[in-house]
N, CA, C and O atoms as CSV, one atom per row, in Angstrom:
chain,resi,resn,atom,element,x,y,z
A,1,MET,N,N,0.847,-1.174,0.013
A,1,MET,CA,C,-0.004,-0.010,0.004
A,1,MET,C,C,0.897,1.248,-0.003
A,1,MET,O,O,1.882,1.327,0.732
A,2,LYS,N,N,0.539,2.201,-0.835
A,2,LYS,CA,C,1.311,3.441,-0.919
A,2,LYS,C,C,1.009,4.346,0.281
A,2,LYS,O,O,-0.123,4.466,0.749
A,3,GLU,N,N,2.084,4.967,0.740
A,3,GLU,CA,C,1.963,5.871,1.886
A,3,GLU,C,C,2.792,7.114,1.600
A,3,GLU,O,O,3.667,7.110,0.735
A,4,LEU,N,N,2.507,8.155,2.326
A,4,LEU,CA,C,3.290,9.401,2.285
A,4,LEU,C,C,3.483,9.846,3.716
A,4,LEU,O,O,2.515,10.035,4.453
A,5,SER,N,N,4.728,10.012,4.110
A,5,SER,CA,C,5.051,10.426,5.501
A,5,SER,C,C,6.126,11.488,5.456
A,5,SER,O,O,6.957,11.516,4.548
A,6,SER,N,N,6.101,12.378,6.464
A,6,SER,CA,C,7.156,13.376,6.600
A,6,SER,C,C,7.718,13.321,8.014
A,6,SER,O,O,6.999,13.063,8.979
A,7,TYR,N,N,9.009,13.568,8.110
A,7,TYR,CA,C,9.743,13.453,9.361
A,7,TYR,C,C,10.585,14.716,9.534
A,7,TYR,O,O,11.126,15.229,8.555
A,8,GLN,N,N,10.702,15.214,10.730
A,8,GLN,CA,C,11.558,16.350,11.019
A,8,GLN,C,C,12.828,15.789,11.716
A,8,GLN,O,O,12.745,15.001,12.658
A,9,VAL,N,N,13.982,16.220,11.222
A,9,VAL,CA,C,15.238,15.704,11.742
A,9,VAL,C,C,16.187,16.864,12.110
A,9,VAL,O,O,16.319,17.829,11.357
A,10,GLN,N,N,16.811,16.761,13.223
A,10,GLN,CA,C,17.837,17.713,13.671
A,10,GLN,C,C,19.137,16.946,13.813
A,10,GLN,O,O,19.208,15.956,14.542
A,11,LEU,N,N,20.183,17.413,13.104
A,11,LEU,CA,C,21.482,16.770,13.199
A,11,LEU,C,C,22.380,17.500,14.182
A,11,LEU,O,O,22.249,18.708,14.378
A,12,GLN,N,N,23.291,16.759,14.796
A,12,GLN,CA,C,24.246,17.407,15.708
A,12,GLN,C,C,25.596,17.614,15.014
A,12,GLN,O,O,26.406,18.442,15.432
A,13,LYS,N,N,25.813,16.856,13.966
A,13,LYS,CA,C,27.060,17.002,13.167
A,13,LYS,C,C,26.774,16.636,11.725
A,13,LYS,O,O,25.829,15.889,11.473
A,14,PRO,N,N,27.541,17.126,10.773
A,14,PRO,CA,C,27.272,16.790,9.371
A,14,PRO,C,C,27.407,15.293,9.130
A,14,PRO,O,O,28.162,14.594,9.806
A,15,LEU,N,N,26.662,14.838,8.161
A,15,LEU,CA,C,26.722,13.424,7.762
A,15,LEU,C,C,28.008,13.149,6.989
A,15,LEU,O,O,28.532,14.027,6.304
A,16,LYS,N,N,28.493,11.957,7.104
A,16,LYS,CA,C,29.664,11.539,6.315
A,16,LYS,C,C,29.187,11.172,4.920
A,16,LYS,O,O,28.025,10.823,4.715
A,17,THR,N,N,30.086,11.254,3.983
A,17,THR,CA,C,29.769,10.961,2.585
A,17,THR,C,C,29.177,9.568,2.427
A,17,THR,O,O,28.244,9.373,1.648
A,18,ASN,N,N,29.717,8.593,3.166
A,18,ASN,CA,C,29.183,7.237,3.037
A,18,ASN,C,C,27.759,7.124,3.600
A,18,ASN,O,O,26.992,6.276,3.144
A,19,GLN,N,N,27.395,7.949,4.567
A,19,GLN,CA,C,26.027,7.925,5.093
A,19,GLN,C,C,25.071,8.517,4.045
A,19,GLN,O,O,23.944,8.041,3.908
A,20,ILE,N,N,25.493,9.519,3.327
A,20,ILE,CA,C,24.701,10.133,2.262
A,20,ILE,C,C,24.530,9.103,1.133
A,20,ILE,O,O,23.435,8.945,0.594
A,21,MET,N,N,25.605,8.417,0.787
A,21,MET,CA,C,25.531,7.369,-0.251
A,21,MET,C,C,24.566,6.266,0.139
A,21,MET,O,O,23.809,5.782,-0.702
A,22,LYS,N,N,24.582,5.862,1.396
A,22,LYS,CA,C,23.665,4.823,1.841
A,22,LYS,C,C,22.198,5.294,1.769
A,22,LYS,O,O,21.302,4.497,1.492
A,23,LEU,N,N,21.962,6.582,2.018
A,23,LEU,CA,C,20.616,7.130,1.821
A,23,LEU,C,C,20.194,6.989,0.357
A,23,LEU,O,O,19.088,6.537,0.060
A,24,TYR,N,N,21.081,7.380,-0.545
A,24,TYR,CA,C,20.804,7.292,-1.980
A,24,TYR,C,C,20.528,5.823,-2.390
A,24,TYR,O,O,19.578,5.557,-3.127
A,25,LYS,N,N,21.340,4.897,-1.922
A,25,LYS,CA,C,21.149,3.475,-2.264
A,25,LYS,C,C,19.852,2.952,-1.625
A,25,LYS,O,O,19.171,2.123,-2.229
A,26,SER,N,N,19.510,3.400,-0.466
A,26,SER,CA,C,18.260,2.954,0.196
A,26,SER,C,C,17.063,3.394,-0.588
A,26,SER,O,O,16.111,2.631,-0.754
A,27,VAL,N,N,17.091,4.622,-1.078
A,27,VAL,CA,C,15.983,5.149,-1.877
A,27,VAL,C,C,15.832,4.357,-3.180
A,27,VAL,O,O,14.711,3.998,-3.540
A,28,THR,N,N,16.889,4.083,-3.874
A,28,THR,CA,C,16.821,3.350,-5.118
A,28,THR,C,C,16.453,1.866,-4.877
A,28,THR,O,O,15.715,1.283,-5.670
A,29,LYS,N,N,16.943,1.281,-3.834
A,29,LYS,CA,C,16.661,-0.106,-3.486
A,29,LYS,C,C,15.187,-0.287,-3.131
A,29,LYS,O,O,14.571,-1.267,-3.551
A,30,ASN,N,N,14.612,0.642,-2.366
A,30,ASN,CA,C,13.243,0.485,-1.878
A,30,ASN,C,C,12.217,1.055,-2.873
A,30,ASN,O,O,11.018,1.023,-2.596
A,31,ASN,N,N,12.660,1.565,-4.002
A,31,ASN,CA,C,11.793,2.079,-5.042
A,31,ASN,C,C,10.751,3.076,-4.463
A,31,ASN,O,O,9.546,2.943,-4.675
A,32,CYS,N,N,11.259,4.044,-3.750
A,32,CYS,CA,C,10.387,5.099,-3.192
A,32,CYS,C,C,10.924,6.472,-3.636
A,32,CYS,O,O,12.033,6.588,-4.157
A,33,ASP,N,N,10.119,7.479,-3.414
A,33,ASP,CA,C,10.535,8.845,-3.641
A,33,ASP,C,C,10.818,9.484,-2.318
A,33,ASP,O,O,9.986,9.415,-1.413
A,34,LEU,N,N,11.962,10.106,-2.170
A,34,LEU,CA,C,12.355,10.750,-0.928
A,34,LEU,C,C,12.834,12.187,-1.251
A,34,LEU,O,O,13.656,12.400,-2.142
A,35,TYR,N,N,12.308,13.130,-0.518
A,35,TYR,CA,C,12.667,14.538,-0.724
A,35,TYR,C,C,13.147,15.124,0.606
A,35,TYR,O,O,12.675,14.756,1.681
A,36,LEU,N,N,14.089,16.034,0.491
A,36,LEU,CA,C,14.623,16.731,1.657
A,36,LEU,C,C,14.317,18.237,1.471
A,36,LEU,O,O,14.438,18.793,0.380
A,37,ASN,N,N,13.913,18.869,2.607
A,37,ASN,CA,C,13.588,20.270,2.550
A,37,ASN,C,C,14.109,20.985,3.798
A,37,ASN,O,O,13.921,20.525,4.924
A,38,GLN,N,N,14.759,22.110,3.568
A,38,GLN,CA,C,15.191,23.004,4.679
A,38,GLN,C,C,15.178,24.404,4.139
A,38,GLN,O,O,15.941,24.746,3.235
A,39,LYS,N,N,14.322,25.200,4.687
A,39,LYS,CA,C,14.207,26.624,4.220
A,39,LYS,C,C,14.055,26.660,2.717
A,39,LYS,O,O,13.055,26.167,2.197
A,40,HIS,N,N,15.008,27.226,2.002
A,40,HIS,CA,C,14.931,27.392,0.551
A,40,HIS,C,C,15.562,26.184,-0.195
A,40,HIS,O,O,15.547,26.166,-1.425
A,41,LEU,N,N,16.100,25.206,0.502
A,41,LEU,CA,C,16.751,24.061,-0.133
A,41,LEU,C,C,15.783,22.915,-0.281
A,41,LEU,O,O,15.107,22.549,0.681
A,42,ILE,N,N,15.698,22.337,-1.467
A,42,ILE,CA,C,14.886,21.176,-1.735
A,42,ILE,C,C,15.707,20.215,-2.580
A,42,ILE,O,O,16.364,20.643,-3.529
A,43,ALA,N,N,15.685,18.899,-2.252
A,43,ALA,CA,C,16.447,17.945,-3.032
A,43,ALA,C,C,15.652,16.630,-3.163
A,43,ALA,O,O,14.999,16.162,-2.231
A,44,ASP,N,N,15.747,16.085,-4.341
A,44,ASP,CA,C,15.214,14.755,-4.613
A,44,ASP,C,C,16.324,13.775,-4.343
A,44,ASP,O,O,17.349,13.805,-5.025
A,45,ALA,N,N,16.149,12.888,-3.347
A,45,ALA,CA,C,17.246,11.984,-2.972
A,45,ALA,C,C,17.547,10.950,-4.051
A,45,ALA,O,O,18.549,10.240,-3.961
A,46,GLY,N,N,16.708,10.858,-5.055
A,46,GLY,CA,C,16.992,9.917,-6.156
A,46,GLY,C,C,17.998,10.468,-7.149
A,46,GLY,O,O,18.421,9.749,-8.054
A,47,HIS,N,N,18.392,11.727,-7.003
A,47,HIS,CA,C,19.392,12.362,-7.845
A,47,HIS,C,C,20.578,12.706,-7.023
A,47,HIS,O,O,20.562,13.671,-6.259
A,48,LEU,N,N,21.638,11.907,-7.172
A,48,LEU,CA,C,22.825,12.031,-6.294
A,48,LEU,C,C,23.428,13.406,-6.258
A,48,LEU,O,O,23.709,13.894,-5.163
A,49,PRO,N,N,23.660,14.104,-7.427
A,49,PRO,CA,C,24.258,15.434,-7.325
A,49,PRO,C,C,23.389,16.410,-6.467
A,49,PRO,O,O,23.934,17.201,-5.697
A,50,LYS,N,N,22.084,16.350,-6.602
A,50,LYS,CA,C,21.209,17.233,-5.824
A,50,LYS,C,C,21.238,16.852,-4.362
A,50,LYS,O,O,21.205,17.721,-3.491
A,51,LEU,N,N,21.300,15.553,-4.081
A,51,LEU,CA,C,21.378,15.105,-2.694
A,51,LEU,C,C,22.656,15.582,-2.010
A,51,LEU,O,O,22.621,16.081,-0.886
A,52,LEU,N,N,23.778,15.423,-2.698
A,52,LEU,CA,C,25.050,15.884,-2.166
A,52,LEU,C,C,25.053,17.404,-1.945
A,52,LEU,O,O,25.551,17.891,-0.930
A,53,SER,N,N,24.492,18.143,-2.907
A,53,SER,CA,C,24.419,19.600,-2.784
A,53,SER,C,C,23.576,20.005,-1.586
A,53,SER,O,O,23.914,20.960,-0.886
A,54,PHE,N,N,22.475,19.288,-1.338
A,54,PHE,CA,C,21.616,19.652,-0.197
A,54,PHE,C,C,22.448,19.583,1.107
A,54,PHE,O,O,22.400,20.494,1.933
A,55,PHE,N,N,23.201,18.491,1.266
A,55,PHE,CA,C,23.925,18.349,2.525
A,55,PHE,C,C,25.168,19.257,2.574
A,55,PHE,O,O,25.698,19.510,3.656
A,56,LEU,N,N,25.623,19.735,1.447
A,56,LEU,CA,C,26.732,20.660,1.417
A,56,LEU,C,C,26.259,22.055,1.852
A,56,LEU,O,O,26.976,22.751,2.571
A,57,PHE,N,N,25.051,22.472,1.421
A,57,PHE,CA,C,24.582,23.810,1.697
A,57,PHE,C,C,23.631,23.936,2.900
A,57,PHE,O,O,23.306,25.049,3.313
A,58,MET,N,N,23.192,22.818,3.453
A,58,MET,CA,C,22.204,22.915,4.567
A,58,MET,C,C,22.850,23.552,5.818
A,58,MET,O,O,24.067,23.533,6.002
A,59,ASP,N,N,21.975,24.111,6.657
A,59,ASP,CA,C,22.393,24.687,7.904
A,59,ASP,C,C,22.266,23.588,8.989
A,59,ASP,O,O,21.161,23.141,9.294
A,60,ILE,N,N,23.370,23.176,9.544
A,60,ILE,CA,C,23.393,22.093,10.508
A,60,ILE,C,C,22.629,22.433,11.800
A,60,ILE,O,O,22.224,21.530,12.532
A,61,ASP,N,N,22.433,23.713,12.078
A,61,ASP,CA,C,21.772,24.157,13.281
A,61,ASP,C,C,20.215,24.247,13.116
A,61,ASP,O,O,19.497,24.540,14.071
A,62,THR,N,N,19.748,23.995,11.926
A,62,THR,CA,C,18.311,24.079,11.652
A,62,THR,C,C,17.762,22.704,11.264
A,62,THR,O,O,18.374,22.010,10.452
A,63,PRO,N,N,16.628,22.298,11.825
A,63,PRO,CA,C,16.040,21.010,11.430
A,63,PRO,C,C,15.644,20.993,9.961
A,63,PRO,O,O,15.382,22.044,9.377
A,64,PHE,N,N,15.599,19.828,9.370
A,64,PHE,CA,C,15.110,19.683,7.982
A,64,PHE,C,C,14.041,18.615,7.967
A,64,PHE,O,O,13.877,17.844,8.912
A,65,VAL,N,N,13.309,18.597,6.844
A,65,VAL,CA,C,12.188,17.638,6.680
A,65,VAL,C,C,12.542,16.618,5.639
A,65,VAL,O,O,13.081,16.947,4.583
A,66,ILE,N,N,12.232,15.361,5.944
A,66,ILE,CA,C,12.330,14.259,4.996
A,66,ILE,C,C,10.910,13.863,4.642
A,66,ILE,O,O,10.093,13.612,5.529
A,67,ILE,N,N,10.611,13.804,3.360
A,67,ILE,CA,C,9.311,13.376,2.869
A,67,ILE,C,C,9.509,12.091,2.094
A,67,ILE,O,O,10.294,12.067,1.146
A,68,ILE,N,N,8.824,11.021,2.467
A,68,ILE,CA,C,8.967,9.743,1.810
A,68,ILE,C,C,7.627,9.325,1.231
A,68,ILE,O,O,6.611,9.326,1.926
A,69,ASP,N,N,7.632,8.965,-0.061
A,69,ASP,CA,C,6.430,8.558,-0.766
A,69,ASP,C,C,6.706,7.162,-1.356
A,69,ASP,O,O,7.644,6.989,-2.134
A,70,GLY,N,N,5.900,6.192,-0.988
A,70,GLY,CA,C,6.107,4.824,-1.498
A,70,GLY,C,C,5.460,3.795,-0.626
A,70,GLY,O,O,4.502,4.094,0.086
A,71,GLU,N,N,5.965,2.586,-0.667
A,71,GLU,CA,C,5.452,1.519,0.167
A,71,GLU,C,C,6.396,1.289,1.345
A,71,GLU,O,O,7.611,1.427,1.206
A,72,HIS,N,N,5.851,0.947,2.470
A,72,HIS,CA,C,6.623,0.635,3.668
A,72,HIS,C,C,7.560,1.794,4.044
A,72,HIS,O,O,8.743,1.578,4.307
A,73,VAL,N,N,7.025,3.022,4.067
A,73,VAL,CA,C,7.869,4.174,4.329
A,73,VAL,C,C,8.447,4.184,5.746
A,73,VAL,O,O,9.532,4.724,5.966
A,74,ASP,N,N,7.743,3.601,6.690
A,74,ASP,CA,C,8.283,3.522,8.044
A,74,ASP,C,C,9.563,2.679,8.090
A,74,ASP,O,O,10.515,3.016,8.794
A,75,ASP,N,N,9.570,1.586,7.332
A,75,ASP,CA,C,10.766,0.720,7.255
A,75,ASP,C,C,11.941,1.484,6.587
A,75,ASP,O,O,13.088,1.389,7.022
A,76,VAL,N,N,11.623,2.222,5.546
A,76,VAL,CA,C,12.651,3.031,4.870
A,76,VAL,C,C,13.242,4.067,5.861
A,76,VAL,O,O,14.458,4.231,5.949
A,77,TYR,N,N,12.354,4.753,6.595
A,77,TYR,CA,C,12.831,5.766,7.529
A,77,TYR,C,C,13.647,5.128,8.678
A,77,TYR,O,O,14.667,5.665,9.112
A,78,ASP,N,N,13.163,3.971,9.150
A,78,ASP,CA,C,13.902,3.282,10.218
A,78,ASP,C,C,15.338,2.924,9.774
A,78,ASP,O,O,16.288,3.017,10.552
A,79,GLU,N,N,15.458,2.519,8.520
A,79,GLU,CA,C,16.770,2.150,7.958
A,79,GLU,C,C,17.666,3.412,7.892
A,79,GLU,O,O,18.853,3.343,8.210
A,80,ILE,N,N,17.106,4.534,7.490
A,80,ILE,CA,C,17.855,5.773,7.448
A,80,ILE,C,C,18.238,6.230,8.835
A,80,ILE,O,O,19.389,6.601,9.064
A,81,GLU,N,N,17.317,6.212,9.754
A,81,GLU,CA,C,17.556,6.637,11.134
A,81,GLU,C,C,18.637,5.790,11.775
A,81,GLU,O,O,19.475,6.315,12.508
A,82,ALA,N,N,18.638,4.513,11.520
A,82,ALA,CA,C,19.651,3.589,12.098
A,82,ALA,C,C,21.024,3.974,11.560
A,82,ALA,O,O,21.999,3.994,12.311
A,83,GLU,N,N,21.109,4.278,10.274
A,83,GLU,CA,C,22.390,4.642,9.649
A,83,GLU,C,C,22.926,5.977,10.207
A,83,GLU,O,O,24.136,6.155,10.349
A,84,TRP,N,N,22.018,6.900,10.516
A,84,TRP,CA,C,22.420,8.246,10.949
A,84,TRP,C,C,22.418,8.356,12.456
A,84,TRP,O,O,22.607,9.462,12.962
A,85,MET,N,N,22.220,7.305,13.198
A,85,MET,CA,C,22.015,7.343,14.637
A,85,MET,C,C,23.009,8.250,15.367
A,85,MET,O,O,22.611,9.011,16.248
A,86,ASP,N,N,24.290,8.181,15.014
A,86,ASP,CA,C,25.326,8.970,15.721
A,86,ASP,C,C,25.285,10.426,15.380
A,86,ASP,O,O,25.955,11.217,16.045
A,87,SER,N,N,24.515,10.838,14.352
A,87,SER,CA,C,24.452,12.239,13.936
A,87,SER,C,C,23.137,12.931,14.330
A,87,SER,O,O,23.063,14.160,14.350
A,88,ILE,N,N,22.118,12.149,14.638
A,88,ILE,CA,C,20.778,12.727,14.917
A,88,ILE,C,C,20.677,13.142,16.357
A,88,ILE,O,O,21.016,12.380,17.262
A,89,VAL,N,N,20.193,14.396,16.575
A,89,VAL,CA,C,19.882,14.878,17.915
A,89,VAL,C,C,18.416,14.562,18.227
A,89,VAL,O,O,18.083,14.085,19.311
A,90,GLU,N,N,17.566,14.838,17.262
A,90,GLU,CA,C,16.109,14.668,17.453
A,90,GLU,C,C,15.475,14.296,16.113
A,90,GLU,O,O,15.879,14.778,15.055
A,91,SER,N,N,14.497,13.449,16.192
A,91,SER,CA,C,13.790,12.994,15.002
A,91,SER,C,C,12.341,12.708,15.365
A,91,SER,O,O,12.075,12.053,16.373
A,92,SER,N,N,11.399,13.193,14.556
A,92,SER,CA,C,9.968,12.918,14.846
A,92,SER,C,C,9.166,12.868,13.546
A,92,SER,O,O,9.504,13.508,12.550
A,93,CYS,N,N,8.112,12.098,13.597
A,93,CYS,CA,C,7.200,11.973,12.482
A,93,CYS,C,C,6.257,13.205,12.520
A,93,CYS,O,O,5.661,13.513,13.552
A,94,ARG,N,N,6.146,13.880,11.391
A,94,ARG,CA,C,5.269,15.056,11.318
A,94,ARG,C,C,3.871,14.689,10.841
A,94,ARG,O,O,2.873,15.046,11.467
A,95,ARG,N,N,3.814,13.971,9.726
A,95,ARG,CA,C,2.503,13.602,9.136
A,95,ARG,C,C,2.627,12.218,8.490
A,95,ARG,O,O,3.697,11.808,8.041
A,96,LYS,N,N,1.482,11.515,8.464
A,96,LYS,CA,C,1.365,10.231,7.796
A,96,LYS,C,C,0.054,10.180,7.032
A,96,LYS,O,O,-1.000,10.541,7.556
A,97,TYR,N,N,0.130,9.731,5.798
A,97,TYR,CA,C,-1.053,9.581,4.983
A,97,TYR,C,C,-1.031,8.212,4.323
A,97,TYR,O,O,-0.006,7.784,3.792
A,98,CYS,N,N,-2.157,7.536,4.359
A,98,CYS,CA,C,-2.265,6.222,3.698
A,98,CYS,C,C,-2.772,6.426,2.289
A,98,CYS,O,O,-3.136,7.538,1.906
A,99,ASP,N,N,-2.796,5.365,1.524
A,99,ASP,CA,C,-3.169,5.401,0.115
A,99,ASP,C,C,-4.521,6.003,-0.128
A,99,ASP,O,O,-4.704,6.712,-1.118
A,100,SER,N,N,-5.479,5.750,0.738
A,100,SER,CA,C,-6.855,6.238,0.541
A,100,SER,C,C,-6.935,7.775,0.690
A,100,SER,O,O,-7.871,8.386,0.174
A,101,LEU,N,N,-6.009,8.381,1.360
A,101,LEU,CA,C,-6.038,9.847,1.548
A,101,LEU,C,C,-5.195,10.597,0.524
A,101,LEU,O,O,-5.307,11.818,0.412
A,102,VAL,N,N,-4.354,9.890,-0.222
A,102,VAL,CA,C,-3.454,10.521,-1.169
A,102,VAL,C,C,-3.906,10.179,-2.576
A,102,VAL,O,O,-3.867,9.015,-2.977
A,103,ASN,N,N,-4.342,11.199,-3.343
A,103,ASN,CA,C,-4.619,11.020,-4.747
A,103,ASN,C,C,-4.288,12.300,-5.460
A,103,ASN,O,O,-3.920,13.292,-4.830
A,104,SER,N,N,-4.415,12.290,-6.785
A,104,SER,CA,C,-3.945,13.427,-7.565
A,104,SER,C,C,-4.797,14.685,-7.392
A,104,SER,O,O,-4.378,15.774,-7.783
A,105,ASP,N,N,-5.991,14.543,-6.807
A,105,ASP,CA,C,-6.893,15.716,-6.635
A,105,ASP,C,C,-6.874,16.258,-5.222
A,105,ASP,O,O,-7.689,17.115,-4.879
A,106,THR,N,N,-5.970,15.782,-4.403
A,106,THR,CA,C,-5.972,16.202,-2.995
A,106,THR,C,C,-4.742,17.022,-2.668
A,106,THR,O,O,-3.634,16.650,-3.053
A,107,SER,N,N,-4.915,18.137,-1.960
A,107,SER,CA,C,-3.781,18.877,-1.393
A,107,SER,C,C,-3.580,18.427,0.011
A,107,SER,O,O,-4.536,18.296,0.775
A,108,ILE,N,N,-2.335,18.185,0.368
A,108,ILE,CA,C,-2.018,17.734,1.707
A,108,ILE,C,C,-0.885,18.574,2.290
A,108,ILE,O,O,-0.103,19.182,1.559
A,109,SER,N,N,-0.816,18.593,3.577
A,109,SER,CA,C,0.218,19.314,4.283
A,109,SER,C,C,1.252,18.290,4.762
A,109,SER,O,O,0.893,17.303,5.404
A,110,VAL,N,N,2.534,18.521,4.453
A,110,VAL,CA,C,3.574,17.618,4.897
A,110,VAL,C,C,4.428,18.288,5.987
A,110,VAL,O,O,5.369,17.679,6.496
């Protein structure tokens, strides 16, 4: 079943390049769409150059939002959170939508 969830994440230190690469591989492996947002920065995690640029220009002192669209999004996020465990200060789920609430004619808040 398709789901859409958003999470707010606060890092205490920058991610290592291999942690960013594992995020990219996780997104492609799980066949989901994952987006990162912080202030004016937006990145599609399925595009490696944009993903790397996001983490290069992000403000480490400001939380950012991860939006995951696909199947088993909680499992995808748990995998990411486990990989970033030593860098995360705080992490919380902001919104969750199941397949019946998400369609092309609906506006939703993430």
